[in-house]
mmCIF file of the N, C-alpha and C atoms, coordinates in Angstrom:
data_MODEL
# 
_entry.id   MODEL 
# 
loop_
_atom_site.group_PDB 
_atom_site.id 
_atom_site.type_symbol 
_atom_site.label_atom_id 
_atom_site.label_alt_id 
_atom_site.label_comp_id 
_atom_site.label_asym_id 
_atom_site.label_entity_id 
_atom_site.label_seq_id 
_atom_site.pdbx_PDB_ins_code 
_atom_site.Cartn_x 
_atom_site.Cartn_y 
_atom_site.Cartn_z 
_atom_site.occupancy 
_atom_site.B_iso_or_equiv 
_atom_site.pdbx_formal_charge 
_atom_site.auth_seq_id 
_atom_site.auth_comp_id 
_atom_site.auth_asym_id 
_atom_site.auth_atom_id 
_atom_site.pdbx_PDB_model_num 
ATOM 1   N N  . MET A 1 1  ? 117.497 109.062 118.819 1.00 0.00 ? 1  MET A N  1 
ATOM 2   C CA . MET A 1 1  ? 117.413 109.168 117.378 1.00 0.00 ? 1  MET A CA 1 
ATOM 3   C C  . MET A 1 1  ? 116.313 108.241 116.874 1.00 0.00 ? 1  MET A C  1 
ATOM 4   N N  . ASP A 1 2  ? 115.381 108.759 116.116 1.00 0.00 ? 2  ASP A N  1 
ATOM 5   C CA . ASP A 1 2  ? 114.301 107.967 115.557 1.00 0.00 ? 2  ASP A CA 1 
ATOM 6   C C  . ASP A 1 2  ? 114.761 107.300 114.264 1.00 0.00 ? 2  ASP A C  1 
ATOM 7   N N  . THR A 1 3  ? 114.258 106.097 114.018 1.00 0.00 ? 3  THR A N  1 
ATOM 8   C CA . THR A 1 3  ? 114.534 105.447 112.747 1.00 0.00 ? 3  THR A CA 1 
ATOM 9   C C  . THR A 1 3  ? 113.242 105.361 111.967 1.00 0.00 ? 3  THR A C  1 
ATOM 10  N N  . VAL A 1 4  ? 113.342 105.435 110.672 1.00 0.00 ? 4  VAL A N  1 
ATOM 11  C CA . VAL A 1 4  ? 112.170 105.336 109.812 1.00 0.00 ? 4  VAL A CA 1 
ATOM 12  C C  . VAL A 1 4  ? 111.772 103.868 109.733 1.00 0.00 ? 4  VAL A C  1 
ATOM 13  N N  . ALA A 1 5  ? 110.487 103.597 109.859 1.00 0.00 ? 5  ALA A N  1 
ATOM 14  C CA . ALA A 1 5  ? 110.006 102.214 109.818 1.00 0.00 ? 5  ALA A CA 1 
ATOM 15  C C  . ALA A 1 5  ? 110.490 101.533 108.551 1.00 0.00 ? 5  ALA A C  1 
ATOM 16  N N  . GLY A 1 6  ? 110.967 100.314 108.722 1.00 0.00 ? 6  GLY A N  1 
ATOM 17  C CA . GLY A 1 6  ? 111.410 99.546  107.575 1.00 0.00 ? 6  GLY A CA 1 
ATOM 18  C C  . GLY A 1 6  ? 112.871 99.754  107.225 1.00 0.00 ? 6  GLY A C  1 
ATOM 19  N N  . HIS A 1 7  ? 113.531 100.716 107.844 1.00 0.00 ? 7  HIS A N  1 
ATOM 20  C CA . HIS A 1 7  ? 114.923 100.970 107.499 1.00 0.00 ? 7  HIS A CA 1 
ATOM 21  C C  . HIS A 1 7  ? 115.897 100.420 108.522 1.00 0.00 ? 7  HIS A C  1 
ATOM 22  N N  . SER A 1 8  ? 115.414 100.056 109.700 1.00 0.00 ? 8  SER A N  1 
ATOM 23  C CA . SER A 1 8  ? 116.295 99.528  110.717 1.00 0.00 ? 8  SER A CA 1 
ATOM 24  C C  . SER A 1 8  ? 115.503 98.585  111.600 1.00 0.00 ? 8  SER A C  1 
ATOM 25  N N  . HIS A 1 9  ? 116.013 97.368  111.777 1.00 0.00 ? 9  HIS A N  1 
ATOM 26  C CA . HIS A 1 9  ? 115.340 96.434  112.665 1.00 0.00 ? 9  HIS A CA 1 
ATOM 27  C C  . HIS A 1 9  ? 116.314 95.358  113.104 1.00 0.00 ? 9  HIS A C  1 
ATOM 28  N N  . ASP A 1 10 ? 115.976 94.704  114.219 1.00 0.00 ? 10 ASP A N  1 
ATOM 29  C CA . ASP A 1 10 ? 116.786 93.605  114.713 1.00 0.00 ? 10 ASP A CA 1 
ATOM 30  C C  . ASP A 1 10 ? 116.432 92.342  113.945 1.00 0.00 ? 10 ASP A C  1 
ATOM 31  N N  . GLU A 1 11 ? 117.415 91.467  113.783 1.00 0.00 ? 11 GLU A N  1 
ATOM 32  C CA . GLU A 1 11 ? 117.175 90.200  113.086 1.00 0.00 ? 11 GLU A CA 1 
ATOM 33  C C  . GLU A 1 11 ? 116.099 89.402  113.815 1.00 0.00 ? 11 GLU A C  1 
ATOM 34  N N  . GLY A 1 12 ? 115.121 88.908  113.080 1.00 0.00 ? 12 GLY A N  1 
ATOM 35  C CA . GLY A 1 12 ? 114.061 88.116  113.690 1.00 0.00 ? 12 GLY A CA 1 
ATOM 36  C C  . GLY A 1 12 ? 112.884 88.939  114.185 1.00 0.00 ? 12 GLY A C  1 
ATOM 37  N N  . GLU A 1 13 ? 113.045 90.234  114.259 1.00 0.00 ? 13 GLU A N  1 
ATOM 38  C CA . GLU A 1 13 ? 111.957 91.116  114.707 1.00 0.00 ? 13 GLU A CA 1 
ATOM 39  C C  . GLU A 1 13 ? 111.244 91.659  113.470 1.00 0.00 ? 13 GLU A C  1 
ATOM 40  N N  . PRO A 1 14 ? 109.900 91.556  113.433 1.00 0.00 ? 14 PRO A N  1 
ATOM 41  C CA . PRO A 1 14 ? 109.204 92.038  112.234 1.00 0.00 ? 14 PRO A CA 1 
ATOM 42  C C  . PRO A 1 14 ? 109.364 93.547  112.054 1.00 0.00 ? 14 PRO A C  1 
ATOM 43  N N  . MET A 1 15 ? 109.460 93.962  110.796 1.00 0.00 ? 15 MET A N  1 
ATOM 44  C CA . MET A 1 15 ? 109.553 95.388  110.500 1.00 0.00 ? 15 MET A CA 1 
ATOM 45  C C  . MET A 1 15 ? 108.163 96.006  110.546 1.00 0.00 ? 15 MET A C  1 
ATOM 46  N N  . ALA A 1 16 ? 108.072 97.179  111.118 1.00 0.00 ? 16 ALA A N  1 
ATOM 47  C CA . ALA A 1 16 ? 106.807 97.904  111.116 1.00 0.00 ? 16 ALA A CA 1 
ATOM 48  C C  . ALA A 1 16 ? 106.749 98.762  109.855 1.00 0.00 ? 16 ALA A C  1 
ATOM 49  N N  . GLU A 1 17 ? 105.581 98.799  109.261 1.00 0.00 ? 17 GLU A N  1 
ATOM 50  C CA . GLU A 1 17 ? 105.370 99.614  108.064 1.00 0.00 ? 17 GLU A CA 1 
ATOM 51  C C  . GLU A 1 17 ? 104.318 100.663 108.388 1.00 0.00 ? 17 GLU A C  1 
ATOM 52  N N  . GLU A 1 18 ? 104.704 101.917 108.299 1.00 0.00 ? 18 GLU A N  1 
ATOM 53  C CA . GLU A 1 18 ? 103.757 103.004 108.545 1.00 0.00 ? 18 GLU A CA 1 
ATOM 54  C C  . GLU A 1 18 ? 103.082 103.374 107.236 1.00 0.00 ? 18 GLU A C  1 
ATOM 55  N N  . ILE A 1 19 ? 101.758 103.446 107.267 1.00 0.00 ? 19 ILE A N  1 
ATOM 56  C CA . ILE A 1 19 ? 100.993 103.861 106.097 1.00 0.00 ? 19 ILE A CA 1 
ATOM 57  C C  . ILE A 1 19 ? 100.468 105.251 106.390 1.00 0.00 ? 19 ILE A C  1 
ATOM 58  N N  . ARG A 1 20 ? 100.819 106.194 105.526 1.00 0.00 ? 20 ARG A N  1 
ATOM 59  C CA . ARG A 1 20 ? 100.482 107.603 105.756 1.00 0.00 ? 20 ARG A CA 1 
ATOM 60  C C  . ARG A 1 20 ? 99.607  108.147 104.631 1.00 0.00 ? 20 ARG A C  1 
ATOM 61  N N  . ALA A 1 21 ? 98.830  109.165 104.973 1.00 0.00 ? 21 ALA A N  1 
ATOM 62  C CA . ALA A 1 21 ? 97.962  109.820 103.986 1.00 0.00 ? 21 ALA A CA 1 
ATOM 63  C C  . ALA A 1 21 ? 98.820  110.529 102.945 1.00 0.00 ? 21 ALA A C  1 
ATOM 64  N N  . GLU A 1 22 ? 98.362  110.499 101.703 1.00 0.00 ? 22 GLU A N  1 
ATOM 65  C CA . GLU A 1 22 ? 99.078  111.167 100.619 1.00 0.00 ? 22 GLU A CA 1 
ATOM 66  C C  . GLU A 1 22 ? 98.370  112.435 100.182 1.00 0.00 ? 22 GLU A C  1 
ATOM 67  N N  . MET A 1 23 ? 97.282  112.784 100.886 1.00 0.00 ? 23 MET A N  1 
ATOM 68  C CA . MET A 1 23 ? 96.523  113.987 100.537 1.00 0.00 ? 23 MET A CA 1 
ATOM 69  C C  . MET A 1 23 ? 95.622  114.353 101.717 1.00 0.00 ? 23 MET A C  1 
ATOM 70  N N  . VAL A 1 24 ? 95.049  115.533 101.662 1.00 0.00 ? 24 VAL A N  1 
ATOM 71  C CA . VAL A 1 24 ? 94.026  115.927 102.623 1.00 0.00 ? 24 VAL A CA 1 
ATOM 72  C C  . VAL A 1 24 ? 92.738  115.222 102.210 1.00 0.00 ? 24 VAL A C  1 
ATOM 73  N N  . ALA A 1 25 ? 92.110  114.521 103.151 1.00 0.00 ? 25 ALA A N  1 
ATOM 74  C CA . ALA A 1 25 ? 90.901  113.766 102.816 1.00 0.00 ? 25 ALA A CA 1 
ATOM 75  C C  . ALA A 1 25 ? 90.115  113.465 104.084 1.00 0.00 ? 25 ALA A C  1 
ATOM 76  N N  . ASN A 1 26 ? 88.875  113.071 103.897 1.00 0.00 ? 26 ASN A N  1 
ATOM 77  C CA . ASN A 1 26 ? 88.033  112.591 104.995 1.00 0.00 ? 26 ASN A CA 1 
ATOM 78  C C  . ASN A 1 26 ? 88.152  111.072 105.060 1.00 0.00 ? 26 ASN A C  1 
ATOM 79  N N  . VAL A 1 27 ? 88.157  110.537 106.279 1.00 0.00 ? 27 VAL A N  1 
ATOM 80  C CA . VAL A 1 27 ? 88.121  109.084 106.443 1.00 0.00 ? 27 VAL A CA 1 
ATOM 81  C C  . VAL A 1 27 ? 86.662  108.673 106.298 1.00 0.00 ? 27 VAL A C  1 
ATOM 82  N N  . TRP A 1 28 ? 86.345  108.060 105.153 1.00 0.00 ? 28 TRP A N  1 
ATOM 83  C CA . TRP A 1 28 ? 84.964  107.693 104.848 1.00 0.00 ? 28 TRP A CA 1 
ATOM 84  C C  . TRP A 1 28 ? 84.598  106.375 105.509 1.00 0.00 ? 28 TRP A C  1 
ATOM 85  N N  . LYS A 1 29 ? 85.496  105.379 105.429 1.00 0.00 ? 29 LYS A N  1 
ATOM 86  C CA . LYS A 1 29 ? 85.202  104.074 106.012 1.00 0.00 ? 29 LYS A CA 1 
ATOM 87  C C  . LYS A 1 29 ? 86.486  103.409 106.481 1.00 0.00 ? 29 LYS A C  1 
ATOM 88  N N  . VAL A 1 30 ? 86.440  102.833 107.679 1.00 0.00 ? 30 VAL A N  1 
ATOM 89  C CA . VAL A 1 30 ? 87.547  102.044 108.204 1.00 0.00 ? 30 VAL A CA 1 
ATOM 90  C C  . VAL A 1 30 ? 87.174  100.580 107.982 1.00 0.00 ? 30 VAL A C  1 
ATOM 91  N N  . VAL A 1 31 ? 87.968  99.869  107.189 1.00 0.00 ? 31 VAL A N  1 
ATOM 92  C CA . VAL A 1 31 ? 87.658  98.494  106.819 1.00 0.00 ? 31 VAL A CA 1 
ATOM 93  C C  . VAL A 1 31 ? 88.340  97.501  107.748 1.00 0.00 ? 31 VAL A C  1 
ATOM 94  N N  . ALA A 1 32 ? 89.603  97.727  108.061 1.00 0.00 ? 32 ALA A N  1 
ATOM 95  C CA . ALA A 1 32 ? 90.383  96.806  108.886 1.00 0.00 ? 32 ALA A CA 1 
ATOM 96  C C  . ALA A 1 32 ? 90.323  97.221  110.351 1.00 0.00 ? 32 ALA A C  1 
ATOM 97  N N  . THR A 1 33 ? 90.679  96.290  111.223 1.00 0.00 ? 33 THR A N  1 
ATOM 98  C CA . THR A 1 33 ? 90.786  96.589  112.651 1.00 0.00 ? 33 THR A CA 1 
ATOM 99  C C  . THR A 1 33 ? 92.133  96.087  113.155 1.00 0.00 ? 33 THR A C  1 
ATOM 100 N N  . ALA A 1 34 ? 92.585  96.647  114.268 1.00 0.00 ? 34 ALA A N  1 
ATOM 101 C CA . ALA A 1 34 ? 93.852  96.222  114.865 1.00 0.00 ? 34 ALA A CA 1 
ATOM 102 C C  . ALA A 1 34 ? 93.790  94.724  115.143 1.00 0.00 ? 34 ALA A C  1 
ATOM 103 N N  . GLY A 1 35 ? 94.860  94.026  114.784 1.00 0.00 ? 35 GLY A N  1 
ATOM 104 C CA . GLY A 1 35 ? 94.927  92.582  114.971 1.00 0.00 ? 35 GLY A CA 1 
ATOM 105 C C  . GLY A 1 35 ? 94.589  91.784  113.725 1.00 0.00 ? 35 GLY A C  1 
ATOM 106 N N  . ASP A 1 36 ? 94.000  92.447  112.713 1.00 0.00 ? 36 ASP A N  1 
ATOM 107 C CA . ASP A 1 36 ? 93.667  91.759  111.470 1.00 0.00 ? 36 ASP A CA 1 
ATOM 108 C C  . ASP A 1 36 ? 94.928  91.358  110.709 1.00 0.00 ? 36 ASP A C  1 
ATOM 109 N N  . SER A 1 37 ? 94.919  90.166  110.133 1.00 0.00 ? 37 SER A N  1 
ATOM 110 C CA . SER A 1 37 ? 95.957  89.772  109.185 1.00 0.00 ? 37 SER A CA 1 
ATOM 111 C C  . SER A 1 37 ? 95.522  90.278  107.816 1.00 0.00 ? 37 SER A C  1 
ATOM 112 N N  . VAL A 1 38 ? 96.437  90.914  107.110 1.00 0.00 ? 38 VAL A N  1 
ATOM 113 C CA . VAL A 1 38 ? 96.115  91.459  105.788 1.00 0.00 ? 38 VAL A CA 1 
ATOM 114 C C  . VAL A 1 38 ? 97.148  90.995  104.776 1.00 0.00 ? 38 VAL A C  1 
ATOM 115 N N  . SER A 1 39 ? 96.726  90.979  103.528 1.00 0.00 ? 39 SER A N  1 
ATOM 116 C CA . SER A 1 39 ? 97.609  90.635  102.420 1.00 0.00 ? 39 SER A CA 1 
ATOM 117 C C  . SER A 1 39 ? 97.883  91.893  101.601 1.00 0.00 ? 39 SER A C  1 
ATOM 118 N N  . GLU A 1 40 ? 98.972  91.871  100.868 1.00 0.00 ? 40 GLU A N  1 
ATOM 119 C CA . GLU A 1 40 ? 99.299  92.995  99.993  1.00 0.00 ? 40 GLU A CA 1 
ATOM 120 C C  . GLU A 1 40 ? 98.106  93.302  99.105  1.00 0.00 ? 40 GLU A C  1 
ATOM 121 N N  . GLY A 1 41 ? 97.697  94.571  99.063  1.00 0.00 ? 41 GLY A N  1 
ATOM 122 C CA . GLY A 1 41 ? 96.577  94.997  98.237  1.00 0.00 ? 41 GLY A CA 1 
ATOM 123 C C  . GLY A 1 41 ? 95.243  95.047  98.959  1.00 0.00 ? 41 GLY A C  1 
ATOM 124 N N  . ASP A 1 42 ? 95.172  94.493  100.184 1.00 0.00 ? 42 ASP A N  1 
ATOM 125 C CA . ASP A 1 42 ? 93.923  94.568  100.953 1.00 0.00 ? 42 ASP A CA 1 
ATOM 126 C C  . ASP A 1 42 ? 93.628  96.008  101.353 1.00 0.00 ? 42 ASP A C  1 
ATOM 127 N N  . THR A 1 43 ? 92.361  96.395  101.275 1.00 0.00 ? 43 THR A N  1 
ATOM 128 C CA . THR A 1 43 ? 91.956  97.745  101.667 1.00 0.00 ? 43 THR A CA 1 
ATOM 129 C C  . THR A 1 43 ? 91.895  97.843  103.180 1.00 0.00 ? 43 THR A C  1 
ATOM 130 N N  . LEU A 1 44 ? 92.528  98.885  103.732 1.00 0.00 ? 44 LEU A N  1 
ATOM 131 C CA . LEU A 1 44 ? 92.521  99.141  105.174 1.00 0.00 ? 44 LEU A CA 1 
ATOM 132 C C  . LEU A 1 44 ? 91.496  100.208 105.523 1.00 0.00 ? 44 LEU A C  1 
ATOM 133 N N  . VAL A 1 45 ? 91.497  101.280 104.739 1.00 0.00 ? 45 VAL A N  1 
ATOM 134 C CA . VAL A 1 45 ? 90.667  102.458 104.991 1.00 0.00 ? 45 VAL A CA 1 
ATOM 135 C C  . VAL A 1 45 ? 90.255  103.019 103.634 1.00 0.00 ? 45 VAL A C  1 
ATOM 136 N N  . ILE A 1 46 ? 89.087  103.625 103.564 1.00 0.00 ? 46 ILE A N  1 
ATOM 137 C CA . ILE A 1 46 ? 88.685  104.323 102.345 1.00 0.00 ? 46 ILE A CA 1 
ATOM 138 C C  . ILE A 1 46 ? 88.571  105.806 102.670 1.00 0.00 ? 46 ILE A C  1 
ATOM 139 N N  . LEU A 1 47 ? 89.337  106.605 101.943 1.00 0.00 ? 47 LEU A N  1 
ATOM 140 C CA . LEU A 1 47 ? 89.302  108.053 102.109 1.00 0.00 ? 47 LEU A CA 1 
ATOM 141 C C  . LEU A 1 47 ? 88.355  108.647 101.070 1.00 0.00 ? 47 LEU A C  1 
ATOM 142 N N  . GLU A 1 48 ? 87.858  109.842 101.351 1.00 0.00 ? 48 GLU A N  1 
ATOM 143 C CA . GLU A 1 48 ? 87.003  110.555 100.411 1.00 0.00 ? 48 GLU A CA 1 
ATOM 144 C C  . GLU A 1 48 ? 87.569  111.956 100.240 1.00 0.00 ? 48 GLU A C  1 
ATOM 145 N N  . SER A 1 49 ? 87.788  112.334 98.986  1.00 0.00 ? 49 SER A N  1 
ATOM 146 C CA . SER A 1 49 ? 88.295  113.663 98.679  1.00 0.00 ? 49 SER A CA 1 
ATOM 147 C C  . SER A 1 49 ? 87.700  114.096 97.351  1.00 0.00 ? 49 SER A C  1 
ATOM 148 N N  . MET A 1 50 ? 87.098  115.266 97.334  1.00 0.00 ? 50 MET A N  1 
ATOM 149 C CA . MET A 1 50 ? 86.498  115.819 96.120  1.00 0.00 ? 50 MET A CA 1 
ATOM 150 C C  . MET A 1 50 ? 85.525  114.817 95.478  1.00 0.00 ? 50 MET A C  1 
ATOM 151 N N  . LYS A 1 51 ? 84.701  114.183 96.307  1.00 0.00 ? 51 LYS A N  1 
ATOM 152 C CA . LYS A 1 51 ? 83.674  113.220 95.892  1.00 0.00 ? 51 LYS A CA 1 
ATOM 153 C C  . LYS A 1 51 ? 84.247  111.959 95.255  1.00 0.00 ? 51 LYS A C  1 
ATOM 154 N N  . MET A 1 52 ? 85.531  111.697 95.480  1.00 0.00 ? 52 MET A N  1 
ATOM 155 C CA . MET A 1 52 ? 86.156  110.469 94.996  1.00 0.00 ? 52 MET A CA 1 
ATOM 156 C C  . MET A 1 52 ? 86.516  109.597 96.181  1.00 0.00 ? 52 MET A C  1 
ATOM 157 N N  . GLU A 1 53 ? 86.306  108.293 96.057  1.00 0.00 ? 53 GLU A N  1 
ATOM 158 C CA . GLU A 1 53 ? 86.713  107.352 97.091  1.00 0.00 ? 53 GLU A CA 1 
ATOM 159 C C  . GLU A 1 53 ? 88.105  106.837 96.761  1.00 0.00 ? 53 GLU A C  1 
ATOM 160 N N  . ILE A 1 54 ? 89.020  106.928 97.725  1.00 0.00 ? 54 ILE A N  1 
ATOM 161 C CA . ILE A 1 54 ? 90.400  106.514 97.520  1.00 0.00 ? 54 ILE A CA 1 
ATOM 162 C C  . ILE A 1 54 ? 90.729  105.419 98.526  1.00 0.00 ? 54 ILE A C  1 
ATOM 163 N N  . PRO A 1 55 ? 90.904  104.161 98.062  1.00 0.00 ? 55 PRO A N  1 
ATOM 164 C CA . PRO A 1 55 ? 91.262  103.098 99.000  1.00 0.00 ? 55 PRO A CA 1 
ATOM 165 C C  . PRO A 1 55 ? 92.716  103.232 99.443  1.00 0.00 ? 55 PRO A C  1 
ATOM 166 N N  . VAL A 1 56 ? 92.952  103.019 100.723 1.00 0.00 ? 56 VAL A N  1 
ATOM 167 C CA . VAL A 1 56 ? 94.303  102.953 101.269 1.00 0.00 ? 56 VAL A CA 1 
ATOM 168 C C  . VAL A 1 56 ? 94.563  101.476 101.500 1.00 0.00 ? 56 VAL A C  1 
ATOM 169 N N  . VAL A 1 57 ? 95.571  100.928 100.825 1.00 0.00 ? 57 VAL A N  1 
ATOM 170 C CA . VAL A 1 57 ? 95.787  99.483  100.838 1.00 0.00 ? 57 VAL A CA 1 
ATOM 171 C C  . VAL A 1 57 ? 97.100  99.114  101.525 1.00 0.00 ? 57 VAL A C  1 
ATOM 172 N N  . ALA A 1 58 ? 97.143  97.873  101.994 1.00 0.00 ? 58 ALA A N  1 
ATOM 173 C CA . ALA A 1 58 ? 98.375  97.325  102.565 1.00 0.00 ? 58 ALA A CA 1 
ATOM 174 C C  . ALA A 1 58 ? 99.382  97.152  101.437 1.00 0.00 ? 58 ALA A C  1 
ATOM 175 N N  . GLU A 1 59 ? 100.607 97.579  101.677 1.00 0.00 ? 59 GLU A N  1 
ATOM 176 C CA . GLU A 1 59 ? 101.644 97.469  100.654 1.00 0.00 ? 59 GLU A CA 1 
ATOM 177 C C  . GLU A 1 59 ? 102.419 96.164  100.779 1.00 0.00 ? 59 GLU A C  1 
ATOM 178 N N  . SER A 1 60 ? 102.100 95.374  101.808 1.00 0.00 ? 60 SER A N  1 
ATOM 179 C CA . SER A 1 60 ? 102.736 94.071  101.999 1.00 0.00 ? 60 SER A CA 1 
ATOM 180 C C  . SER A 1 60 ? 101.843 93.242  102.919 1.00 0.00 ? 60 SER A C  1 
ATOM 181 N N  . ASP A 1 61 ? 102.118 91.945  102.989 1.00 0.00 ? 61 ASP A N  1 
ATOM 182 C CA . ASP A 1 61 ? 101.396 91.086  103.918 1.00 0.00 ? 61 ASP A CA 1 
ATOM 183 C C  . ASP A 1 61 ? 101.805 91.444  105.341 1.00 0.00 ? 61 ASP A C  1 
ATOM 184 N N  . GLY A 1 62 ? 100.882 91.314  106.291 1.00 0.00 ? 62 GLY A N  1 
ATOM 185 C CA . GLY A 1 62 ? 101.229 91.593  107.675 1.00 0.00 ? 62 GLY A CA 1 
ATOM 186 C C  . GLY A 1 62 ? 100.015 91.584  108.580 1.00 0.00 ? 62 GLY A C  1 
ATOM 187 N N  . VAL A 1 63 ? 100.221 92.120  109.771 1.00 0.00 ? 63 VAL A N  1 
ATOM 188 C CA . VAL A 1 63 ? 99.161  92.232  110.764 1.00 0.00 ? 63 VAL A CA 1 
ATOM 189 C C  . VAL A 1 63 ? 98.998  93.708  111.101 1.00 0.00 ? 63 VAL A C  1 
ATOM 190 N N  . VAL A 1 64 ? 97.758  94.170  111.177 1.00 0.00 ? 64 VAL A N  1 
ATOM 191 C CA . VAL A 1 64 ? 97.490  95.567  111.531 1.00 0.00 ? 64 VAL A CA 1 
ATOM 192 C C  . VAL A 1 64 ? 97.807  95.726  113.016 1.00 0.00 ? 64 VAL A C  1 
ATOM 193 N N  . ARG A 1 65 ? 98.860  96.469  113.322 1.00 0.00 ? 65 ARG A N  1 
ATOM 194 C CA . ARG A 1 65 ? 99.233  96.720  114.717 1.00 0.00 ? 65 ARG A CA 1 
ATOM 195 C C  . ARG A 1 65 ? 98.435  97.883  115.281 1.00 0.00 ? 65 ARG A C  1 
ATOM 196 N N  . GLU A 1 66 ? 98.191  98.892  114.447 1.00 0.00 ? 66 GLU A N  1 
ATOM 197 C CA . GLU A 1 66 ? 97.502  100.094 114.927 1.00 0.00 ? 66 GLU A CA 1 
ATOM 198 C C  . GLU A 1 66 ? 96.745  100.742 113.779 1.00 0.00 ? 66 GLU A C  1 
ATOM 199 N N  . LEU A 1 67 ? 95.546  101.203 114.069 1.00 0.00 ? 67 LEU A N  1 
ATOM 200 C CA . LEU A 1 67 ? 94.808  102.068 113.148 1.00 0.00 ? 67 LEU A CA 1 
ATOM 201 C C  . LEU A 1 67 ? 94.714  103.421 113.837 1.00 0.00 ? 67 LEU A C  1 
ATOM 202 N N  . ALA A 1 68 ? 95.231  104.444 113.199 1.00 0.00 ? 68 ALA A N  1 
ATOM 203 C CA . ALA A 1 68 ? 95.337  105.757 113.840 1.00 0.00 ? 68 ALA A CA 1 
ATOM 204 C C  . ALA A 1 68 ? 94.206  106.696 113.451 1.00 0.00 ? 68 ALA A C  1 
ATOM 205 N N  . VAL A 1 69 ? 93.219  106.198 112.694 1.00 0.00 ? 69 VAL A N  1 
ATOM 206 C CA . VAL A 1 69 ? 92.111  107.050 112.253 1.00 0.00 ? 69 VAL A CA 1 
ATOM 207 C C  . VAL A 1 69 ? 90.773  106.391 112.565 1.00 0.00 ? 69 VAL A C  1 
ATOM 208 N N  . ASN A 1 70 ? 89.747  107.209 112.604 1.00 0.00 ? 70 ASN A N  1 
ATOM 209 C CA . ASN A 1 70 ? 88.372  106.748 112.784 1.00 0.00 ? 70 ASN A CA 1 
ATOM 210 C C  . ASN A 1 70 ? 87.516  107.342 111.675 1.00 0.00 ? 70 ASN A C  1 
ATOM 211 N N  . GLU A 1 71 ? 86.381  106.695 111.390 1.00 0.00 ? 71 GLU A N  1 
ATOM 212 C CA . GLU A 1 71 ? 85.471  107.228 110.385 1.00 0.00 ? 71 GLU A CA 1 
ATOM 213 C C  . GLU A 1 71 ? 85.068  108.645 110.768 1.00 0.00 ? 71 GLU A C  1 
ATOM 214 N N  . GLY A 1 72 ? 85.097  109.542 109.793 1.00 0.00 ? 72 GLY A N  1 
ATOM 215 C CA . GLY A 1 72 ? 84.754  110.935 110.028 1.00 0.00 ? 72 GLY A CA 1 
ATOM 216 C C  . GLY A 1 72 ? 85.946  111.839 110.287 1.00 0.00 ? 72 GLY A C  1 
ATOM 217 N N  . ASP A 1 73 ? 87.122  111.244 110.570 1.00 0.00 ? 73 ASP A N  1 
ATOM 218 C CA . ASP A 1 73 ? 88.329  112.052 110.776 1.00 0.00 ? 73 ASP A CA 1 
ATOM 219 C C  . ASP A 1 73 ? 88.743  112.727 109.472 1.00 0.00 ? 73 ASP A C  1 
ATOM 220 N N  . VAL A 1 74 ? 89.471  113.815 109.604 1.00 0.00 ? 74 VAL A N  1 
ATOM 221 C CA . VAL A 1 74 ? 90.100  114.477 108.451 1.00 0.00 ? 74 VAL A CA 1 
ATOM 222 C C  . VAL A 1 74 ? 91.603  114.262 108.597 1.00 0.00 ? 74 VAL A C  1 
ATOM 223 N N  . VAL A 1 75 ? 92.216  113.730 107.542 1.00 0.00 ? 75 VAL A N  1 
ATOM 224 C CA . VAL A 1 75 ? 93.661  113.520 107.560 1.00 0.00 ? 75 VAL A CA 1 
ATOM 225 C C  . VAL A 1 75 ? 94.335  114.547 106.654 1.00 0.00 ? 75 VAL A C  1 
ATOM 226 N N  . GLN A 1 76 ? 95.534  114.908 107.048 1.00 0.00 ? 76 GLN A N  1 
ATOM 227 C CA . GLN A 1 76 ? 96.367  115.817 106.268 1.00 0.00 ? 76 GLN A CA 1 
ATOM 228 C C  . GLN A 1 76 ? 97.457  115.000 105.582 1.00 0.00 ? 76 GLN A C  1 
ATOM 229 N N  . ASP A 1 77 ? 98.040  115.535 104.538 1.00 0.00 ? 77 ASP A N  1 
ATOM 230 C CA . ASP A 1 77 ? 99.147  114.874 103.849 1.00 0.00 ? 77 ASP A CA 1 
ATOM 231 C C  . ASP A 1 77 ? 100.230 114.514 104.862 1.00 0.00 ? 77 ASP A C  1 
ATOM 232 N N  . GLY A 1 78 ? 100.577 113.235 104.939 1.00 0.00 ? 78 GLY A N  1 
ATOM 233 C CA . GLY A 1 78 ? 101.626 112.783 105.852 1.00 0.00 ? 78 GLY A CA 1 
ATOM 234 C C  . GLY A 1 78 ? 101.120 112.242 107.172 1.00 0.00 ? 78 GLY A C  1 
ATOM 235 N N  . ASP A 1 79 ? 99.823  112.390 107.474 1.00 0.00 ? 79 ASP A N  1 
ATOM 236 C CA . ASP A 1 79 ? 99.279  111.867 108.728 1.00 0.00 ? 79 ASP A CA 1 
ATOM 237 C C  . ASP A 1 79 ? 99.324  110.339 108.729 1.00 0.00 ? 79 ASP A C  1 
ATOM 238 N N  . LEU A 1 80 ? 99.594  109.774 109.903 1.00 0.00 ? 80 LEU A N  1 
ATOM 239 C CA . LEU A 1 80 ? 99.618  108.324 110.071 1.00 0.00 ? 80 LEU A CA 1 
ATOM 240 C C  . LEU A 1 80 ? 98.209  107.764 109.965 1.00 0.00 ? 80 LEU A C  1 
ATOM 241 N N  . ILE A 1 81 ? 98.044  106.732 109.132 1.00 0.00 ? 81 ILE A N  1 
ATOM 242 C CA . ILE A 1 81 ? 96.754  106.050 109.006 1.00 0.00 ? 81 ILE A CA 1 
ATOM 243 C C  . ILE A 1 81 ? 96.795  104.712 109.725 1.00 0.00 ? 81 ILE A C  1 
ATOM 244 N N  . ALA A 1 82 ? 97.848  103.933 109.465 1.00 0.00 ? 82 ALA A N  1 
ATOM 245 C CA . ALA A 1 82 ? 97.937  102.600 110.067 1.00 0.00 ? 82 ALA A CA 1 
ATOM 246 C C  . ALA A 1 82 ? 99.390  102.176 110.172 1.00 0.00 ? 82 ALA A C  1 
ATOM 247 N N  . VAL A 1 83 ? 99.625  101.187 111.049 1.00 0.00 ? 83 VAL A N  1 
ATOM 248 C CA . VAL A 1 83 ? 100.940 100.561 111.182 1.00 0.00 ? 83 VAL A CA 1 
ATOM 249 C C  . VAL A 1 83 ? 100.752 99.063  111.018 1.00 0.00 ? 83 VAL A C  1 
ATOM 250 N N  . LEU A 1 84 ? 101.510 98.487  110.101 1.00 0.00 ? 84 LEU A N  1 
ATOM 251 C CA . LEU A 1 84 ? 101.499 97.034  109.890 1.00 0.00 ? 84 LEU A CA 1 
ATOM 252 C C  . LEU A 1 84 ? 102.809 96.454  110.371 1.00 0.00 ? 84 LEU A C  1 
ATOM 253 N N  . GLU A 1 85 ? 102.762 95.185  110.819 1.00 0.00 ? 85 GLU A N  1 
ATOM 254 C CA . GLU A 1 85 ? 104.005 94.481  111.137 1.00 0.00 ? 85 GLU A CA 1 
ATOM 255 C C  . GLU A 1 85 ? 103.907 93.058  110.674 1.00 0.00 ? 85 GLU A C  1 
# 
């Protein structure tokens, strides 16, 4: 049984936060890299859709565990962009 990130964790173990695309877009720029410490509001990736730049930001302080996209990728609504812990 899979658990949704942030809804179940062991005491003392950091919660993983999955950041997912909210629309179909191109990955215009990857700002963060795996291992980076980020603060709430820091830009991780910049998406481009309909000639608009849309920053994807960290929703909490943490460390980037995984970046699942590269510049030039196309993401669909719900695709994984990054995992923070």
